[in-house]
C-alpha positions as semicolon CSV with decimal commas, in nm:
position;residue;x (nm);y (nm);z (nm)
1;X;-2,740;7,181;-6,081
2;X;-2,534;7,450;-6,260
3;X;-2,683;7,631;-6,552
4;X;-2,700;7,433;-6,876
5;X;-2,657;7,102;-6,675
6;X;-2,895;6,802;-6,685
7;X;-2,872;6,414;-6,697
8;X;-2,981;6,208;-7,000
9;X;-3,033;5,859;-7,099
10;X;-3,151;5,686;-7,419
11;X;-3,488;5,516;-7,396
12;X;-3,606;5,180;-7,502
13;X;-3,953;5,089;-7,562
14;X;-4,129;5,123;-7,207
15;X;-4,484;5,169;-7,073
16;X;-4,618;5,508;-7,197
17;X;-4,931;5,469;-6,990
18;X;-4,797;5,378;-6,641
19;X;-4,506;5,513;-6,454
20;X;-4,406;5,687;-6,153
21;X;-4,142;5,992;-6,071
22;X;-4,047;6,048;-5,723
23;X;-3,787;6,327;-5,643
24;X;-3,670;6,540;-5,352
25;X;-3,639;6,896;-5,481
26;X;-3,496;7,225;-5,325
27;X;-3,553;7,524;-5,545
28;X;-3,301;7,797;-5,580
29;X;-3,518;8,086;-5,745
30;X;-3,875;8,156;-5,791
31;X;-3,890;8,344;-6,122
32;X;-3,791;8,073;-6,368
33;X;-3,956;7,742;-6,489
34;X;-3,747;7,459;-6,371
35;X;-3,802;7,086;-6,508
36;X;-3,758;6,796;-6,274
37;X;-3,813;6,521;-6,538
38;X;-3,888;6,514;-6,895
39;X;-3,895;6,309;-7,213
40;X;-3,657;6,488;-7,473
41;X;-3,861;6,756;-7,676
42;X;-3,592;6,758;-7,933
43;X;-3,644;6,403;-8,013
44;X;-4,001;6,415;-8,054
45;X;-4,186;6,759;-7,995
46;X;-4,512;6,596;-8,075
47;X;-4,500;6,325;-7,822
48;X;-4,346;6,397;-7,470
49;X;-4,416;6,447;-7,114
50;X;-4,276;6,715;-6,863
51;X;-4,300;6,759;-6,485
52;X;-4,184;7,094;-6,366
53;X;-4,222;7,386;-6,114
54;X;-4,319;7,684;-6,311
55;X;-4,215;8,044;-6,266
56;X;-4,518;8,123;-6,049
57;X;-4,449;7,827;-5,819
58;X;-4,725;7,606;-5,965
59;X;-4,636;7,224;-6,005
60;X;-4,712;7,119;-6,345
61;X;-4,727;6,794;-6,550
62;X;-4,819;6,823;-6,912
63;X;-4,800;6,565;-7,197
64;X;-4,838;6,600;-7,579
65;X;-4,981;6,316;-7,796
66;X;-4,958;6,347;-8,161
67;X;-4,901;6,705;-8,125
68;X;-5,202;6,771;-7,906
69;X;-5,193;6,875;-7,536
70;X;-5,382;6,579;-7,380
71;X;-5,265;6,640;-7,015
72;X;-5,228;6,970;-6,847
73;X;-5,227;6,962;-6,470
74;X;-5,114;7,264;-6,277
75;X;-5,173;7,304;-5,887
76;X;-5,310;7,597;-5,724
77;X;-5,066;7,537;-5,445
78;X;-4,737;7,724;-5,509
79;X;-4,410;7,573;-5,418
80;X;-4,186;7,885;-5,330
81;X;-3,982;7,801;-5,029
82;X;-3,644;7,826;-5,113
83;X;-3,537;7,724;-4,766
84;X;-3,686;7,366;-4,754
85;X;-3,706;7,045;-4,942
86;X;-4,020;6,925;-5,130
87;X;-4,081;6,559;-5,200
88;X;-4,271;6,559;-5,534
89;X;-4,437;6,224;-5,660
90;X;-4,611;6,206;-6,020
91;X;-4,828;5,889;-6,061
92;X;-4,931;5,835;-6,415
93;X;-5,171;5,537;-6,507
94;X;-5,401;5,618;-6,811
95;X;-5,550;5,268;-6,788
96;X;-5,761;5,370;-6,496
97;X;-6,124;5,371;-6,562
98;X;-6,157;5,669;-6,311
99;X;-6,051;5,986;-6,471
100;X;-5,921;6,129;-6,142
101;X;-5,682;5,834;-6,084
102;X;-5,503;5,896;-6,426
103;X;-5,285;6,170;-6,323
104;X;-5,198;6,213;-5,949
105;X;-4,950;6,457;-5,794
106;X;-4,843;6,473;-5,436
107;X;-4,622;6,713;-5,223
108;X;-4,459;6,575;-4,912
109;X;-4,696;6,283;-4,921
110;X;-5,007;6,486;-4,954
111;X;-5,214;6,436;-5,270
112;X;-5,301;6,761;-5,456
113;X;-5,669;6,819;-5,539
114;X;-5,694;7,182;-5,615
115;X;-5,608;7,273;-5,981
116;X;-5,549;7,586;-6,178
117;X;-5,574;7,352;-6,489
118;X;-5,678;6,992;-6,491
119;X;-5,699;6,855;-6,821
120;X;-5,701;6,473;-6,802
121;X;-5,613;6,231;-7,071
122;X;-5,853;5,969;-7,199
123;X;-5,847;5,625;-7,085
124;X;-5,546;5,422;-7,221
125;X;-5,359;5,744;-7,377
126;X;-4,998;5,706;-7,451
127;X;-4,821;5,985;-7,289
128;X;-4,485;5,995;-7,496
129;X;-4,282;5,919;-7,188
130;X;-4,061;5,616;-7,240
131;X;-4,138;5,612;-7,617
132;X;-3,891;5,417;-7,799
133;X;-3,612;5,651;-7,934
134;X;-3,702;5,956;-7,696
135;X;-3,438;6,015;-7,443
136;X;-3,519;6,059;-7,070
137;X;-3,403;6,368;-6,910
138;X;-3,346;6,498;-6,551
139;X;-3,330;6,865;-6,493
140;X;-3,421;6,974;-6,847
141;X;-3,682;6,958;-7,125
142;X;-3,398;7,013;-7,395
143;X;-3,572;7,237;-7,624
144;X;-3,391;7,475;-7,859
145;X;-3,654;7,738;-7,746
146;X;-3,650;7,676;-7,383
147;X;-3,442;7,431;-7,183
148;X;-3,602;7,515;-6,857
149;X;-3,295;7,375;-6,664
150;X;-3,353;7,275;-6,304
151;X;-3,224;7,546;-6,084
152;X;-3,150;7,408;-5,732
153;X;-3,092;7,067;-5,564
154;X;-3,234;6,715;-5,647
155;X;-3,199;6,415;-5,419
156;X;-3,311;6,056;-5,434
157;X;-3,494;6,068;-5,787
158;X;-3,684;5,744;-5,858
159;X;-3,806;5,669;-6,214
160;X;-4,026;5,378;-6,254
161;X;-4,128;5,244;-6,594
162;X;-4,471;5,006;-6,560
163;X;-4,581;5,079;-6,214
164;X;-4,774;5,348;-6,033
165;X;-4,644;5,393;-5,679
166;X;-4,783;5,599;-5,388
167;X;-4,545;5,829;-5,231
168;X;-4,528;5,590;-4,918
169;X;-4,304;5,375;-5,128
170;X;-4,036;5,631;-5,129
171;X;-4,094;5,822;-4,807
172;X;-4,244;5,819;-4,466
173;X;-4,343;6,017;-4,171
174;X;-4,080;6,025;-3,889
175;X;-4,206;5,823;-3,586
176;X;-4,089;6,099;-3,349
177;X;-4,120;6,442;-3,507
178;X;-4,382;6,351;-3,785
179;X;-4,148;6,512;-4,048
180;X;-4,187;6,361;-4,384
181;X;-3,854;6,212;-4,469
182;X;-3,696;5,991;-4,744
183;X;-3,680;5,616;-4,715
184;X;-3,311;5,562;-4,800
185;X;-3,358;5,209;-4,945
186;X;-3,715;5,147;-5,064
187;X;-3,801;4,768;-5,080
188;X;-3,958;4,592;-5,375
189;X;-3,955;4,855;-5,642
190;X;-4,001;4,742;-5,986
191;X;-3,809;4,990;-6,206
192;X;-3,886;4,845;-6,533
193;X;-3,724;4,889;-6,870
194;X;-3,648;5,243;-6,834
195;X;-3,646;5,301;-6,457
196;X;-3,358;5,417;-6,246
197;X;-3,287;5,525;-5,886
198;X;-3,057;5,830;-5,875
199;X;-2,885;5,883;-5,555
200;X;-2,625;6,120;-5,662
201;X;-2,395;5,970;-5,410
202;X;-2,091;5,905;-5,626
203;X;-1,933;6,244;-5,705
204;X;-1,739;6,089;-6,005
205;X;-2,065;5,935;-6,149
206;X;-2,362;6,138;-6,050
207;X;-2,558;5,954;-6,307
208;X;-2,517;5,616;-6,151
209;X;-2,823;5,403;-6,123
210;X;-2,862;5,221;-5,793
211;X;-3,186;5,050;-5,884
212;X;-2,986;4,740;-5,980
213;X;-3,109;4,781;-6,360
214;X;-2,774;4,943;-6,467
215;X;-2,960;5,234;-6,640
216;X;-2,690;5,489;-6,564
217;X;-2,750;5,841;-6,692
218;X;-2,511;6,068;-6,884
219;X;-2,405;6,379;-6,713
220;X;-2,428;6,678;-6,946
221;X;-2,231;6,972;-6,861
222;X;-2,153;7,064;-6,506
223;X;-2,380;6,897;-6,258
224;X;-2,234;6,911;-5,899
225;X;-2,286;6,697;-5,614
226;X;-2,418;6,899;-5,320
227;X;-2,366;6,826;-4,935
228;X;-2,704;6,982;-4,879
229;X;-2,967;6,682;-4,835
230;X;-3,320;6,674;-4,699
231;X;-3,152;6,553;-4,364
232;X;-2,897;6,837;-4,334
233;X;-2,977;7,168;-4,529
234;X;-2,701;7,413;-4,594
235;X;-2,770;7,803;-4,612
236;X;-2,822;7,951;-4,950
237;X;-2,931;8,297;-5,055
238;X;-3,311;8,334;-5,044
239;X;-3,484;8,451;-5,345
240;X;-3,785;8,535;-5,129
241;X;-3,581;8,791;-4,949
242;X;-3,372;8,959;-5,211
243;X;-3,380;9,331;-5,282
244;X;-3,397;9,315;-5,671
245;X;-3,657;9,290;-5,928
246;X;-3,439;9,092;-6,146
247;X;-3,381;8,811;-5,894
248;X;-3,458;8,541;-6,138
249;X;-3,131;8,615;-6,310
250;X;-2,914;8,765;-6,025
251;X;-2,900;8,449;-5,826
252;X;-2,659;8,188;-5,951
253;X;-2,499;7,850;-5,878
254;X;-2,803;7,712;-5,677
255;X;-2,844;8,045;-5,509
256;X;-2,517;8,071;-5,361
257;X;-2,382;8,343;-5,588
258;X;-2,487;8,681;-5,684
259;X;-2,428;8,843;-6,034
260;X;-2,573;9,181;-6,117
261;X;-2,631;9,179;-6,485
262;X;-2,914;9,438;-6,513
263;X;-2,853;9,816;-6,533
264;X;-3,200;9,971;-6,495
265;X;-3,099;10,175;-6,201
266;X;-2,802;10,252;-5,970
267;X;-2,805;10,123;-5,606
268;X;-2,713;9,823;-5,385
269;X;-2,905;9,511;-5,441
270;X;-2,861;9,187;-5,233
271;X;-2,998;8,890;-5,055
272;X;-3,025;8,742;-4,723
273;X;-2,963;8,381;-4,621
274;X;-3,238;8,115;-4,598
275;X;-3,112;8,008;-4,238
276;X;-3,110;8,237;-3,936
277;X;-3,003;8,178;-3,588
278;X;-3,064;8,338;-3,238
279;X;-2,745;8,200;-3,067
280;X;-2,409;8,021;-3,124
281;X;-2,107;8,064;-3,328
282;X;-2,126;8,064;-3,724
283;X;-1,876;8,095;-4,006
284;X;-1,904;8,136;-4,389
285;X;-1,687;8,261;-4,685
286;X;-1,750;8,493;-4,972
287;X;-1,544;8,540;-5,279
288;X;-1,506;8,880;-5,421
289;X;-1,562;8,810;-5,789
290;X;-1,579;9,143;-5,977
291;X;-1,701;9,491;-5,954
292;X;-1,753;9,747;-5,671
293;X;-1,927;9,778;-5,319
294;X;-1,959;9,406;-5,274
295;X;-2,050;9,350;-4,904
296;X;-2,063;9,053;-4,680
297;X;-2,206;9,015;-4,322
298;X;-2,523;8,936;-4,127
299;X;-2,862;9,126;-4,127
300;X;-3,169;9,089;-3,884
301;X;-3,441;8,856;-3,996
302;X;-3,707;9,074;-3,841
303;X;-3,594;9,409;-3,979
304;X;-3,831;9,647;-4,164
305;X;-3,639;9,584;-4,485
306;X;-3,682;9,214;-4,472
307;X;-4,049;9,253;-4,536
308;X;-3,991;9,471;-4,838
309;X;-3,719;9,299;-5,018
310;X;-3,864;9,124;-5,306
311;X;-3,949;9,317;-5,629
312;X;-3,807;9,659;-5,497
313;X;-3,582;9,869;-5,686
314;X;-3,328;10,020;-5,453
315;X;-3,267;9,810;-5,141
316;X;-2,997;9,598;-5,001
317;X;-2,972;9,387;-4,662
318;X;-2,751;9,683;-4,517
319;X;-2,835;9,996;-4,721
320;X;-2,823;10,296;-4,488
321;X;-3,133;10,510;-4,460
322;X;-3,349;10,224;-4,605
323;X;-3,438;10,031;-4,271
324;X;-3,179;9,769;-4,322
325;X;-3,035;9,629;-4,006
326;X;-2,700;9,446;-3,965
327;X;-2,340;9,471;-3,996
328;X;-2,122;9,433;-4,322
329;X;-1,770;9,469;-4,467
330;X;-1,757;9,632;-4,795
331;X;-1,474;9,439;-4,947
332;X;-1,347;9,674;-5,228
333;X;-1,336;9,984;-5,030
334;X;-1,225;9,829;-4,694
335;X;-1,528;9,986;-4,510
336;X;-1,696;9,854;-4,201
337;X;-2,076;9,917;-4,233
338;X;-2,329;9,931;-3,966
339;X;-2,686;9,964;-4,092
340;X;-3,007;10,066;-3,923
341;X;-2,855;10,382;-3,755
342;X;-2,721;10,531;-4,084
343;X;-2,341;10,501;-3,992
344;X;-2,047;10,360;-4,172
345;X;-1,680;10,371;-4,065
346;X;-1,392;10,380;-4,313
347;X;-1,150;10,108;-4,214
348;X;-0,816;10,160;-4,340
349;X;-0,449;10,147;-4,248
350;X;-0,445;10,509;-4,189
351;X;-0,679;10,444;-3,888
352;X;-0,398;10,221;-3,746
353;X;-0,517;9,886;-3,877
354;X;-0,202;9,766;-4,044
355;X;-0,343;9,457;-4,249
356;X;-0,645;9,623;-4,397
357;X;-0,645;9,669;-4,773
358;X;-0,926;9,646;-5,026
359;X;-1,020;9,322;-5,178
360;X;-0,888;9,237;-5,533
361;X;-1,093;9,028;-5,764
362;X;-1,116;8,666;-5,628
363;X;-0,997;8,740;-5,296
364;X;-1,189;8,557;-5,010
365;X;-1,367;8,716;-4,721
366;X;-1,403;8,509;-4,406
367;X;-1,698;8,597;-4,187
368;X;-1,709;8,468;-3,821
369;X;-2,005;8,586;-3,594
370;X;-2,088;8,501;-3,232
371;X;-2,449;8,556;-3,148
372;X;-2,398;8,481;-2,792
373;X;-2,150;8,741;-2,711
374;X;-2,273;8,995;-2,989
375;X;-1,956;8,994;-3,192
376;X;-1,837;8,981;-3,557
377;X;-1,513;8,939;-3,738
378;X;-1,388;8,962;-4,111
379;X;-1,078;8,816;-4,265
380;X;-0,899;8,797;-4,596
381;X;-0,741;8,503;-4,768
382;X;-0,685;8,321;-4,433
383;X;-0,592;8,612;-4,200
384;X;-0,815;8,803;-3,972
385;X;-0,808;9,160;-4,003
386;X;-0,707;9,409;-3,742
387;X;-0,981;9,569;-3,525
388;X;-1,072;9,911;-3,662
389;X;-0,839;10,195;-3,551
390;X;-0,576;9,932;-3,402
391;X;-0,312;9,706;-3,494
392;X;-0,467;9,443;-3,275
393;X;-0,560;9,141;-3,504
394;X;-0,909;8,985;-3,462
395;X;-0,929;8,649;-3,302
396;X;-1,266;8,483;-3,316
397;X;-1,144;8,171;-3,136
398;X;-1,056;8,376;-2,812
399;X;-1,309;8,641;-2,877
400;X;-1,055;8,926;-2,900
401;X;-1,062;9,241;-3,088
402;X;-1,397;9,196;-3,254
403;X;-1,463;9,431;-3,542
404;X;-1,801;9,510;-3,417
405;X;-1,991;9,448;-3,114
406;X;-2,369;9,489;-3,024
407;X;-2,574;9,400;-2,729
408;X;-2,697;9,030;-2,795
409;X;-3,057;8,980;-2,715
410;X;-3,161;8,648;-2,883
411;X;-3,264;8,835;-3,225
412;X;-3,239;8,627;-3,542
413;X;-2,949;8,709;-3,763
414;X;-2,861;8,538;-4,102
415;X;-2,599;8,569;-4,346
416;X;-2,637;8,851;-4,622
417;X;-2,458;8,993;-4,918
418;X;-2,497;9,268;-5,160
419;X;-2,355;9,435;-5,468
420;X;-2,378;9,756;-5,657
421;X;-2,612;9,760;-5,947
422;X;-2,479;10,003;-6,204
423;X;-2,642;10,188;-6,519
424;X;-2,301;10,212;-6,687
425;X;-2,032;9,976;-6,814
426;X;-2,133;9,871;-7,152
427;X;-2,493;9,781;-7,107
428;X;-2,664;9,479;-6,958
429;X;-2,420;9,200;-6,882
430;X;-2,102;9,398;-6,943
431;X;-1,854;9,323;-6,644
432;X;-2,143;9,254;-6,394
433;X;-2,065;9,298;-6,027
434;X;-2,067;8,942;-5,873
435;X;-1,957;8,748;-5,567
436;X;-1,996;8,381;-5,479
437;X;-2,053;8,228;-5,121
438;X;-1,950;7,920;-4,963
439;X;-2,160;7,821;-4,677
440;X;-1,989;7,496;-4,626
441;X;-2,081;7,319;-4,958
442;X;-1,700;7,339;-5,049
443;X;-1,716;7,542;-5,368
444;X;-1,748;7,895;-5,503
445;X;-1,976;7,894;-5,796
446;X;-1,879;7,573;-5,979
447;X;-1,532;7,582;-5,858
448;X;-1,423;7,344;-5,574
449;X;-1,213;7,492;-5,295
450;X;-0,860;7,404;-5,299
451;X;-0,846;7,282;-4,953
452;X;-1,095;7,104;-4,731
453;X;-1,152;7,240;-4,390
454;X;-1,443;7,131;-4,191
455;X;-1,605;7,317;-3,888
456;X;-1,558;7,190;-3,516
457;X;-1,841;6,933;-3,586
458;X;-1,671;6,802;-3,888
459;X;-1,934;6,955;-4,098
460;X;-1,887;7,142;-4,423
461;X;-1,595;7,211;-4,649
462;X;-1,426;7,549;-4,638
463;X;-1,126;7,709;-4,810
464;X;-0,992;7,827;-4,453
465;X;-1,021;7,662;-4,128
466;X;-1,325;7,816;-3,932
467;X;-1,231;7,941;-3,588
468;X;-1,267;7,681;-3,311
469;X;-1,636;7,618;-3,218
470;X;-1,739;7,842;-3,518
471;X;-1,997;7,615;-3,730
472;X;-2,139;7,615;-4,092
473;X;-2,476;7,763;-4,114
474;X;-2,677;7,439;-4,174
475;X;-2,967;7,275;-4,003
476;X;-2,767;6,995;-3,839
477;X;-2,575;7,243;-3,654
478;X;-2,867;7,497;-3,587
479;X;-3,081;7,202;-3,437
480;X;-2,822;7,164;-3,157
481;X;-2,647;7,501;-3,137
482;X;-2,860;7,765;-3,314
């Protein structure tokens, strides 16, 4: 979901004691609280419930009744993996005589039993959820002080009013791999007065209810449909491998954009992708939005820098002299950068490369890399650039005129980007350096691409056609080719 976006539906009188929420969740950032499901705090701040993943990764369910906090469950387990989907199930049944059965939380089918906090409601407590007149929200708590919008992806959200269901009603272990996976069409689910099944399958109506109860939600602001699903996960930028203390605010658009709005110190800041490959041919796009020293390329997953990324003050996936390893093109200065051996090459028309020029704001950089041959190419707005020092245009399809070559030896490489953080420019938030990535989802930020080019496996949506046999960085393609 984009910032300030969520789903909302007016609530009729429902069962405040017994209900179930099941949702597949992929988080984009790790430093901000993110609400999955809530009753609207602004409707009744004294009686409400909220299911969230907190800034420290703890799964949390709280409820207030009559202004008092009567339920507060927070797990010891921390959910911080930005590269995977979690299946989260909340079962509430305060009618149970056994206190431990009144609030149950599950992650990927496993019931959580270790708690940082475990305040249990009394038997038969009304929790405020499905209270008549209180709206139900997905992706926010809608408080004037703290909305806590969901930051990431949601899929197959089931909201059940009146019944407590086990996770096995909505998901199951794959018979071959043992992987926990969604049941796409669960049987015999009684959704009740306020229940719904949100598939997010209709891009023109993302709040459409597929439960048969016609409890469609209203989309507020700019919720976007994602191609990334629990069955095929597309690459994003990894908040756990980002060189920036302010990563909670730098990553945008479900971790596909980078915006440097903090000015505490000069230096390149960036992030590496969530998915890495050892072989195959791969393609992605980066839009240069604004600012200076925006770079796009690939970095090693096992570099020294990758172990030192999070919460550092001066580091990027490529920064020379700081143990970064990889290859990048610095868009606004037309510079080819090789990191790890402290070298960089200015790549301009004066070197004989006739179609090299600095990127302007909103120009799109194309990146194609071949991990079998050890080659990488960059392009601009649909045209591949000349090889450094020549007038020979690169051609990823034929393998000709690569812009950088290296000895391929089966190492893990992943997409990576960086921008330059500035201490000047009018203070925090003024003209931030920023870029936006398209790993195949079909948009830069919240703006859909103007064309619809898939890769050779008919996967992904790109602004420009990927070279033949170069693929989107996603789990479906990596499974067979990466």
